[in-house]
Every structure is written in structure tokens, then in C-alpha cells.
N, C-alpha and C positions, 0 to 999 in steps of 0.2 A: 440162129444167133437170128440179131434180125438187120438189116440196109444203115441204122442210122441207128445201130452202135459199129456194123461199121465203119463206115465217117468217121465217129468219134474217133475209132481204132487211126485211122488211120494220120488224122488230125492229130493226133495224138505226134506222130514220128517227122511230120512234118518241122521245115526247118524258118526262124523265124518269119524272114525274107516269107515266102510260103503263106505260111501262115494266117503274113497279113493284107496281102490277095486272098485267102480265099475267106475271111472275113469281112474282108472286103468289097467281095462279089454276096453272103450271105447279105449285108446290109439291104444295098441295092438291090437286091430279090424280094428281099423282108420288107424293101418298103413301095418298091412296086406295084407287090401283090396287099399291099393294106392301101396305095394309093387306090387299086383294080378296086378296093372292096367298098369302102367311101364315097365310091366314083355313080356306085350302085346303089349304096342304101341314099344316096342321098334323091335320083334316078328315080328312085320308090315309091316317094314320100316316107323315109324310118328320120331320117333330118329335121324335116320342116317339122318342129319342136320349137327348134335353135333356134331357127331363123324366127319363131311370133312371138318368143320368150325375148328376143335379144328386139326385135318390133316394138316390145312391150316394155320393158326396162327403154328404148330411146325415149321413147314418147313420156318415157319421166324425166328425167334427163339422169339415169340415171347407169344410162353405156357408159366404159368408159374405155379408152387404150389400155390394151396393152402390153407390153406391161409397164399399169398408169405410167406414168412421170412424176406422180407428187410420190414413192418411193424410195 
């Protein structure tokens, strides 16, 4: 049995309040990992195409706030 399977089985045994605490922790951990990855991607230039695209749309008058107030 793998560690993840053991964790899944243990999570199944948690009381609802304990499971909620675990879910909050997992969500925060996932968000922190995602944020660090985005920061690495930005620093390495992997996201430059997004800035270029946004600037092109801004100059063409096509860049709008999201969500749009028109919806």
C-alpha cells in the first residue's frame, strides 16, 4: 500500500470537524505550492506572452476588466 492510500484511508476515518481541518490545510498547502510555481514561471519569463497579449489588447482598446461590468 502506498503512502497516499494510507492517507486516504486515514482521512476516511476522521470526524467531520477533523476532516474539515485537514481539507483547510490541504487547500492552503496547494495554494502555497501553486503560488510558488507561478512566481517561478513569472521570474523565468514563461508568462511573458500573457503580458504581451494584454498590452496588445490594451493598445487596441480590447482589454476589459474581468468580470465585465457589462454582464
